[in-house]
Every structure is written in structure tokens, then in C-alpha cells.
N, C-alpha and C positions, 0 to 999 in steps of 0.2 A: 504494500500500500504506500502510495506517495503522500506521506504525511505533510511534507512541506507545501504541496499543492493544495491539500485540504485546508491547511492553516491560512494560506494565501486567499483561498476562496472565502473563508470565514471573515478575514479582514476586509475583503472587497465588499461582501454583503452587508456587514455591519456599518461600513462607511456610508453605504447607500440607505440603509434602514437601521438606524440606531435602535437598539432594543430588540432586534431580530423580529420575530413574529408578533411582538407587542406593538411594533410601529404601526401607526394609523393606516398606512397603505397596505401593509400585510394583513391587518385586521379586516380591511375592506375586501381583500382578495379571499380571505378565509370565509367571509360571509357569503360570497358568491358560490363557493364550493359547498356551503352548508355542512361543513365537517361535523360540527357539534350535533346537528340534527341526525346526520347519517350514522354517527357512532351510537347515538341513543336508540335509533331505529334498529340497528343491528343487535345491540345488547338486549333489547326487549324482545325482538323477534326470534333470536337464536339462543335464548337461555335454555338450560338443560330440559326443563319441564315442558318446553314448547314442542319438543321432538316426538311427543306422543301422537301428534297429528301431522301426518306426512303432507297432506294437501296444504296445510297452513305454512309449512316450511317452504314448499315449492312456491307458493304465492308470495311469501316474504322475500325469497331470493329474486323473484321476478321484479318485485317492487324495489329492492336495493339496486339491482342492475339498471333498471329503467330510470331511477332517480340519481344515480351516481354521475358526477361530472367527470369522473376518471375513465369511464367506459365509452368507447366510440359509439356514436349515434347509429352506425351501421351494424354494430354487434347487438344492440339492445333488442330490436324486433326479432332477430335471428334466435337470440336466447329465449325470448318469450315463446316463440314457435316450438323450439326444442323442448322446453319445459312442459308445455301443454301436451306434446305428443308422446311423452314418456309412458311406456306401458306400466302397469301396476308393479310388476317385478323390478323394472329399471328404476322406477320412482323410489321404491323401497331401498334399493342399493344406493342410489344417489343420496337420499336423506341419511342413510346409515353412514355413508362415507363422510358427509358433511358433519355429522355428529362427532365422529372420531377425530376429524380434522380440528374441530373446535374444542372438544371436551375429553378426548381419549388418546388413542394412538395416532399421532399426527401423520406419520409416514403412511400408515395403512389408510387413513382417511383421505389423504392427498391422492394416493394412487387409485383409490376406489372412485373418487369423483372424476379424476382424470380419465379413467377407463370408460365411464359413462359418457363423458364429453367426446372422447375419441370415436365412439360408435357412430356418431353423427357428424364427424369432422368439425367439432366445435371446441377442440382442445386449444383454447387460447389462454395465454398467461393472465390476461386481464380478467377473464371470467372465473378462473380458478383462484385468483388471489383477492378479488374485490371484497368478498364477505369477511375473510379473516382480517384484512387490512382495516376494516371499520370495527369489527368485533373486538380485536385486540390491537388497538391503534398504536400502541407503544412497543409492541412485540413483533407483530407480523408486518409484512411488506407488500405493497402493491407493485406488481411487476408490469411496468409500461415498457415495451420492448425498446423504443428509441432512447428513452431516458436511461434505462438500465445499461444498454450498450455503451452509451456515452460515459456514464459514471465508471464503468469497468475500464474503459480505454483511458480516460483522463487520469484516473487514480491508480492505474496499473494493478488492478486487483487480480489475484491469481485464481481466476475462475473463468470458465468459458461459457458464454451465453449461447443457447440454442433455441430456435423457435418452438420446438416441442418441449412442453413443460416436463420437468423432472424434479423429484424430491431432493436429489443430491445437490443440484444447482441451487434450489430454493433455500435449503438449509445453510449452505455455504454463504450465499449472498446475504441472507438475513443476518448471519453472524458478522459479516463485514459491516453492515449498517449499524449493528449494535456496538461494534468496536469503534467505528468512526464517530459515533455520537459522544463517546467518552473523551474525544480530543477537541471538541468545540464547546462553546457556551450552550447551556441548556435552553436559552431563548431561541435557538435554532432548531429545536426538536420537540415542540409540543406534541407532535405525533410523528410517526415514521413517514407518513405521506408529506407532511410539512418539511421534514428534514430532506427528503428526496427532492422536494420543490426547491429548497435552498440550493442544493447541488446542481439542479437543472438550470437555475438562474445564474449561478456564479461560476461554475467550472468552465463553460465555454469562453469566458473572458480571461482565463488563465493561459499564459503562453506555454507551449511545449506539449 
């Protein structure tokens, strides 16, 4: 990891926005993304006791995907169609996988959800990571391909991005984000989505 470049990005960002994400301009951007509302929606919709009702979980995921500013407008209707077309068996597997991802065996859950998405060629990083990124906003990471590839390249992270989601990549990249947060001021990471936003806005301005 190129720590010097990370620290330079921090200096650059804080010079533009003193106080980091408490700066008025950053607060305004945060409101546009409705981060607080989305986190609250995810925590309420995907609490452990909610998983007794499979249809409610599917409906909640459709709602999160459709309302998220982080998911492409092209992916939203496709996911809605995918979710509504799930057979009863596939729906059960999908919901079970999501439960494990959020509340149990993360690797098993990740791969179960991935398997269901792959059946209909819907295995997108964005769709796989959007719910965890809101549900555990300080632990999990939203994988936006263009931003993720840029962060890896600029900071020389020892991990290889691939379009097809994998638990191995996700686990390693998430750990990098966790480590990087310890090297900058806490005002830059009210959530992992915000932290990645800081990197997206500041790293391209760093030479090299």
C-alpha cells in the first residue's frame, strides 16, 4: 500500500473540505445520497427476525437496490425482474444466502447469493455488495468497479480486481479499506462508502 499517496490524498481533501465529511459541502452531498436513511432502511429490513418471511426480504432488497444512489439506473429494473422471477426454491436459497452473509457464515452467504445471481447472469459486484454496505456501513464495502480499480492502481494494493465477484477478493479488499482508515483522520470515514468517496475524489489529483 502506498501510504505516502494516501496521506497526500488526505491532505488534499482536507484542504478543500476542512473537517472532512462534516464540511457543509460534504454534508450536502451526503444528503443527496440519503446515506442515513438507507442505513436505517437496511438495518430495519434485514434484522435477524425479518428473515422468517422470504417475500419480505426479497421486497426489501428490491427497495434498497431501487433507492440506492450507488447502483446504476440500468441495473435497478434488471434486478427487480430477476427478483420477481425467482422460483420458490431459488428464492429460499437467495434469502438463506443473504442471511448468512449478514448474520452467519459470510463466505458461505456470499457464495450462495453469488450462485443465484450467476444463474441469470446478474453477478454484478454492485448488486452483491449494496445491502451489506448499508447494513454494516463501517465494516462492509460497496464495490463500484471503476472506483475500486482506481483505488487499487493508485495505492498499489496487492490484490487483483476481476469483474466476476469472489469472496477472496472481497475479503482482501475490505481488509485494505479497514487498514487505510487507520492512517487518516476519522472525519474521512463516517462510513466505508464515504471513505471510498474521499479516495475517489482525491486520488486522481495525486501524481504518479
